[in-house]
C-alpha positions in Angstrom: 123.9 18.2 15.4 125.2 19.3 18.7 126.9 17.2 21.5 125.7 19.6 24.2 123.5 18.0 26.8 120.3 19.9 27.8 120.8 21.3 31.3 118.2 22.3 33.9 119.6 24.6 36.6 117.6 25.0 39.8 117.8 26.5 43.2 119.0 24.2 46.0 115.5 24.5 47.6 114.0 23.2 44.4 116.4 20.3 43.9 114.1 17.4 44.8 111.1 18.9 43.0 113.1 19.5 39.9 114.4 15.9 39.9 110.9 14.6 40.6 109.5 16.6 37.7 112.3 15.3 35.4 111.5 11.7 36.4 107.8 12.2 35.8 108.7 13.8 32.5 110.3 10.6 31.3 113.8 10.8 32.7 113.3 7.6 34.7 116.9 6.4 34.5 119.5 7.8 36.9 123.0 7.7 35.5 125.2 9.5 37.9 125.5 12.3 40.5 128.7 14.2 41.2 130.0 17.6 42.4 132.3 20.3 41.0 134.3 22.4 43.4 133.5 26.0 42.5 134.4 27.4 45.9 136.7 30.0 44.2 134.0 31.3 41.9 133.3 35.0 42.5 129.6 35.2 41.8 128.2 32.1 43.5 130.9 30.1 45.4 130.1 26.6 46.5 129.8 23.2 44.9 127.8 22.5 41.7 125.8 19.3 42.2 125.2 17.6 38.9 122.7 14.7 38.2 122.7 13.0 34.8 119.4 11.4 33.8 118.1 9.4 30.8 114.7 8.9 29.2 115.0 5.2 28.3 111.8 5.2 26.1 112.6 3.1 23.0 113.3 5.3 20.1 113.5 8.5 22.2 116.7 8.1 24.2 117.0 11.6 25.7 119.4 12.8 28.3 119.5 15.8 30.6 121.7 17.3 33.4 120.0 18.8 36.5 122.3 21.1 38.4 122.2 23.2 41.5 124.8 25.0 43.7 125.3 24.3 47.4 127.3 26.6 49.6 130.2 25.0 51.4 128.9 23.5 54.7 125.3 23.2 53.6 123.5 19.9 52.9 121.8 18.8 49.6 118.5 17.0 49.8 119.0 13.3 48.9 117.5 11.8 45.8 117.7 8.2 47.1 113.9 8.4 47.5 113.6 8.8 43.8 116.4 6.5 42.6 117.9 3.9 45.0 121.0 3.8 42.7 121.8 7.3 43.7 123.0 6.1 47.1 126.4 5.0 45.9 126.9 8.4 44.1 125.8 10.4 47.1 128.2 8.4 49.4 131.0 9.0 46.9 130.3 12.7 46.6 130.0 13.0 50.4 133.4 11.2 50.9 135.3 13.0 48.2 133.9 16.5 48.6 132.5 16.5 52.2 129.0 17.4 51.1 126.2 16.1 53.3 123.0 14.7 51.9 119.8 15.2 54.0 117.4 12.3 54.0 120.0 9.8 52.6 118.7 6.2 52.7 120.4 3.3 51.1 118.2 0.8 52.9 120.9 -0.2 55.4 120.1 2.4 58.0 123.9 3.1 58.3 123.7 6.6 56.8 126.5 8.3 54.9 129.7 6.4 55.5 133.1 5.9 53.7 132.9 4.1 50.4 136.2 4.2 48.5 138.9 5.6 50.7 140.9 3.5 53.2 140.0 3.3 56.8 141.4 6.3 58.8 141.8 8.5 55.8 141.3 12.2 56.7 140.3 14.8 54.2 138.2 15.3 51.1 140.5 14.6 48.2 138.5 16.2 45.3 138.3 19.6 46.9 140.6 22.2 45.4 141.8 23.1 48.9 143.0 19.5 49.6 146.8 19.3 49.7 148.5 16.1 48.5 150.9 15.4 51.4 153.1 13.1 49.3 153.7 16.0 47.0 154.8 18.2 49.8 157.2 15.8 51.4 159.2 15.1 48.2 160.7 17.9 46.2 159.3 18.3 42.7 162.0 18.4 40.1 160.5 21.1 37.9 159.5 21.4 34.3 160.3 18.3 32.2 158.2 18.6 29.0 158.7 21.3 26.3 155.1 22.4 27.0 156.2 23.3 30.5 159.0 25.7 29.3 158.3 29.4 29.1 158.5 29.4 25.3 156.4 26.3 24.9 159.1 24.8 22.7 162.1 22.5 23.2 165.5 24.1 23.6 167.6 24.1 20.3 170.4 21.6 20.2 173.9 22.9 21.2 176.7 22.6 18.6 179.8 22.8 20.9 181.3 19.7 22.4 180.5 20.7 26.0 176.8 21.1 26.3 175.9 23.8 28.8 172.9 22.8 30.9 170.7 25.4 32.5 169.4 24.5 36.0 165.8 23.5 36.2 163.4 26.0 37.5 161.8 24.6 40.7 158.0 24.2 40.5 155.2 23.4 42.8 154.2 19.8 42.5 150.8 18.9 41.1 148.2 19.1 43.9 149.9 21.8 45.9 148.2 25.2 45.4 150.4 28.1 44.5 150.6 30.5 47.5 149.0 33.2 45.3 146.2 30.9 44.3 142.6 31.6 45.3 140.3 34.6 45.6 141.8 37.9 46.5 
């Protein structure tokens, strides 16, 4: 038995039709929609859009993933016309990744708008390019865990009375890309 979920990959232009076909094929229950930042991928940079669907037929309970890739700055066709529950997920994906959804309709007429972040927040925090300003303003102390040392092991105990302590190597804080990070 495998734990791998069957996945259907489609072109962005076929996104709505593929979701509609999955729904008519029994996958009537929408579970979630999200994005994966793959803007640094060499062959097809952009964002992978992932929809997780279930077939709730008693005794059948099947699941599938439907995925597509959207280039940065392009819009994804909304699936709120197929599943109203997708509205929350599309709003979250728009807010966290900055991906627009064409045809979005949650029944309010207000369109895509902030969902989780505080008023006045600027940025898209789940993009790899997003810099965590709190991490930039406070110096990061460096490696703390043995797993963070170059050897991957804790330093052996010293036997002399005066323990010599090596200075910590300064590291970039989590959330701050290394200056050498990214495509070259």
